[in-house]
C-alpha positions as CSV (number, residue, x, y, z in Angstrom):
1,V,-6.3,-24.6,-42.9
2,L,-8.8,-25.7,-45.5
3,R,-12.1,-27.3,-44.4
4,A,-11.7,-31.0,-44.7
5,D,-15.5,-31.7,-45.0
6,L,-15.7,-29.4,-48.0
7,A,-12.5,-30.3,-49.7
8,P,-12.5,-32.8,-52.6
9,F,-11.2,-36.3,-52.0
10,V,-8.0,-35.6,-54.0
11,F,-7.3,-32.7,-51.7
12,R,-8.1,-34.5,-48.4
13,F,-5.6,-37.2,-49.3
14,G,-3.3,-34.9,-51.3
15,C,-0.1,-36.0,-49.5
16,C,-0.7,-39.7,-50.0
17,I,-1.7,-39.3,-53.7
18,G,1.1,-36.7,-54.4
19,Y,3.9,-38.9,-52.9
20,A,2.5,-42.0,-54.6
21,L,2.6,-40.2,-58.0
22,W,6.0,-38.9,-57.1
23,V,7.3,-42.5,-56.7
24,C,5.8,-43.5,-60.0
25,F,7.3,-40.4,-61.6
26,N,10.7,-41.3,-60.3
27,I,10.4,-44.8,-61.6
28,A,9.4,-43.5,-65.0
29,F,12.2,-41.0,-64.9
30,F,14.9,-43.6,-64.4
31,L,13.3,-45.8,-67.0
32,V,13.4,-43.0,-69.6
33,N,16.7,-41.6,-68.5
34,P,18.7,-44.4,-66.8
35,T,22.0,-42.5,-67.0
36,G,20.7,-39.4,-65.4
37,E,21.9,-37.2,-68.3
38,H,20.7,-33.6,-68.4
39,N,18.5,-34.1,-71.4
40,L,15.1,-32.5,-72.2
41,F,13.2,-34.8,-69.9
42,Y,15.5,-33.9,-67.0
43,M,15.2,-30.2,-67.7
44,F,11.4,-30.6,-67.7
45,C,11.4,-32.3,-64.3
46,H,14.0,-29.9,-62.9
47,N,12.1,-26.7,-64.0
48,G,8.6,-27.2,-62.7
49,G,7.5,-30.5,-64.2
50,I,6.5,-31.9,-60.8
51,A,4.8,-28.7,-59.6
52,P,1.3,-30.4,-59.7
53,L,2.6,-33.1,-57.4
54,I,4.0,-30.5,-55.0
55,A,0.7,-28.6,-55.1
56,L,-1.2,-31.9,-54.2
57,V,1.1,-32.4,-51.2
58,L,0.6,-28.8,-50.0
59,L,-3.1,-29.0,-50.3
60,G,-3.2,-32.4,-48.5
61,G,-1.3,-30.9,-45.6
62,A,-3.5,-27.8,-45.6
63,T,-6.8,-29.8,-45.2
64,G,-5.6,-31.4,-42.0
65,A,-7.2,-34.7,-42.9
66,D,-4.4,-36.5,-44.7
67,P,-3.1,-39.4,-42.6
68,L,0.4,-39.0,-44.0
69,A,0.5,-35.4,-42.9
70,N,-1.1,-36.1,-39.5
71,Y,0.8,-39.2,-38.4
72,V,4.1,-39.2,-40.3
73,F,5.1,-35.6,-40.9
74,Q,4.0,-34.6,-37.4
75,S,6.4,-37.1,-35.8
76,K,9.5,-35.9,-34.0
77,F,11.9,-37.2,-36.7
78,F,10.2,-35.3,-39.5
79,R,9.7,-32.2,-37.5
80,S,13.5,-32.2,-36.8
81,L,14.1,-32.6,-40.5
82,G,11.8,-29.7,-41.1
83,Q,13.9,-27.5,-38.8
84,L,17.0,-28.4,-40.9
85,S,15.3,-27.9,-44.2
86,Y,16.6,-24.4,-44.9
87,S,20.2,-25.3,-44.0
88,Q,19.9,-28.4,-46.2
89,Y,18.8,-26.3,-49.1
90,L,21.7,-23.9,-48.6
91,L,24.4,-26.6,-48.1
92,Q,23.4,-29.2,-50.7
93,M,25.7,-27.8,-53.4
94,P,28.8,-27.2,-51.2
95,V,28.4,-30.7,-49.7
96,G,27.8,-32.3,-53.1
97,I,30.9,-30.6,-54.6
98,F,33.0,-31.5,-51.7
99,L,32.0,-35.2,-51.8
100,A,32.3,-35.5,-55.5
101,Y,35.8,-34.1,-55.5
102,Y,37.0,-37.0,-53.3
103,L,34.6,-39.8,-54.3
104,I,34.3,-39.2,-58.1
105,P,37.9,-38.7,-59.2
106,D,37.2,-39.7,-62.8
107,S,34.7,-36.9,-63.3
108,P,36.3,-33.7,-64.8
109,A,33.4,-31.6,-63.5
110,A,33.8,-32.9,-60.0
111,Q,37.6,-32.3,-60.1
112,E,36.9,-28.8,-61.3
113,R,34.5,-28.4,-58.3
114,R,31.5,-27.8,-60.6
115,F,28.1,-29.1,-59.7
116,D,27.2,-30.5,-63.2
117,F,28.7,-33.9,-62.5
118,N,26.7,-37.1,-62.7
119,P,26.5,-38.6,-59.2
120,T,25.9,-42.3,-59.9
121,K,28.6,-43.9,-57.8
122,P,27.2,-45.8,-54.8
123,A,29.8,-44.3,-52.4
124,F,28.5,-40.8,-53.3
125,L,24.8,-41.7,-53.2
126,T,25.1,-43.4,-49.8
127,S,27.2,-40.8,-48.1
128,F,25.7,-37.6,-49.5
129,F,22.4,-37.5,-47.5
130,P,23.9,-38.4,-44.0
131,L,26.7,-35.8,-44.5
132,L,24.2,-33.2,-45.7
133,V,22.0,-33.7,-42.6
134,L,25.0,-33.5,-40.3
135,C,26.3,-30.3,-41.9
136,A,22.7,-28.9,-41.8
137,Y,22.4,-29.7,-38.1
138,L,25.7,-28.0,-37.3
139,A,24.7,-24.9,-39.2
140,Q,21.3,-24.8,-37.7
141,R,22.6,-25.4,-34.1
142,F,25.5,-23.0,-34.1
143,I,24.6,-20.4,-36.7
144,E,20.9,-20.2,-37.5
145,R,19.5,-20.9,-33.9
146,P,21.8,-18.4,-32.1
147,Y,21.1,-15.7,-34.7
148,T,17.3,-16.3,-34.5
149,D,17.4,-16.2,-30.7
150,W,19.4,-12.9,-30.8
151,Q,16.9,-11.4,-33.3
152,R,14.0,-12.4,-31.1
153,H,15.7,-10.9,-28.0
154,R,16.5,-7.7,-29.9
155,A,12.8,-7.4,-31.0
156,T,11.4,-8.0,-27.5
157,S,13.9,-5.7,-25.9
158,G,13.4,-2.9,-28.3
159,I,17.0,-2.8,-29.4
160,L,17.4,-1.2,-32.8
161,G,20.1,-2.4,-35.1
162,A,21.8,-0.6,-38.0
163,D,19.2,-1.8,-40.5
164,D,16.3,-0.6,-38.2
165,K,17.9,2.8,-37.7
166,L,18.4,3.2,-41.5
167,I,14.8,2.2,-42.2
168,A,13.6,4.7,-39.5
169,K,15.7,7.5,-41.0
170,I,14.4,6.8,-44.5
171,E,10.8,6.7,-43.3
172,A,11.3,10.0,-41.4
173,R,12.7,11.7,-44.5
174,I,9.8,10.4,-46.6
175,A,7.3,11.6,-44.0
176,A,9.0,15.1,-43.9
177,R,9.0,15.4,-47.6
178,K,5.3,14.4,-47.7
179,R,4.5,17.1,-45.2
180,R,6.4,19.7,-47.2
181,L,4.6,18.8,-50.3
182,E,1.2,18.9,-48.5
183,A,2.0,22.3,-47.0
184,K,3.1,23.6,-50.4
185,A,0.0,22.3,-52.0
186,A,-2.1,23.9,-49.2
187,G,-0.3,27.2,-49.8
188,I,-1.0,27.2,-53.5
189,D,-4.6,26.5,-52.9
190,G,-4.8,29.3,-50.3
191,D,-3.2,31.8,-52.8
192,S,-5.6,30.8,-55.5
193,S,-8.5,31.2,-53.1
194,S,-7.4,34.7,-52.1
195,D,-6.9,35.6,-55.7
196,E,-10.5,34.5,-56.5
197,S,-11.8,36.5,-53.5
198,S,-9.9,39.6,-54.6
199,E,-11.3,39.3,-58.1
200,A,-14.8,38.8,-56.7
201,S,-14.4,41.9,-54.5
202,S,-13.2,44.0,-57.4
203,D,-16.1,42.8,-59.5
204,D,-18.5,43.8,-56.7
205,E,-16.9,47.2,-56.4
206,S,-17.1,47.9,-60.1
207,S,-20.7,46.8,-60.3
208,T,-21.5,49.1,-57.3
209,S,-19.9,52.1,-59.0
210,D,-21.7,51.4,-62.2
211,S,-25.0,51.3,-60.3
212,S,-24.2,54.6,-58.6
213,R,-23.5,56.3,-62.0
214,D,-26.7,55.0,-63.4
215,A,-28.7,56.3,-60.5
216,S,-27.2,59.8,-60.7
């Protein structure tokens, strides 16, 4: 959490400012591109054009002083939506394709079950979000939550799965190979040291014999 007393004003109220700019951005988007076609402006928005607004929202939530983050996003409703966010992300395309196939019969892309259709019909726009939330709740309740609970139970009980055993085996082999390389390097160093000692001894012996001959 960032310190609110040291953060600039634009960061302390980043959520409010970011979402206000996001609303203005959407109004400008529909004024510039009322048909929702995948033109250059759409591609700019879709591929990171609103990243500064997202950064403002994140910074506003990190300071802990933004009223939108403290009093709205901390409510039970938005916390529940937050728990469904990953399932919504995964299911948005399947749900959209399914709805478009039945609600946009005049779209070739929808009938071919492709996601590049133009969802402008009111029936699609009004039913997409409720159906997406329902499917996300079912996926989170009956797939994500049981799997998460099982993973937590396995971690606390010390139960190793196939992935854990595989990782442990790989780590053991890496450690064994590292020990062999260290032992081999130590052996080479020992051999070189003994060779140097032998050479030094032979040099001492030769110098001793030379001194004896000179004395005689």
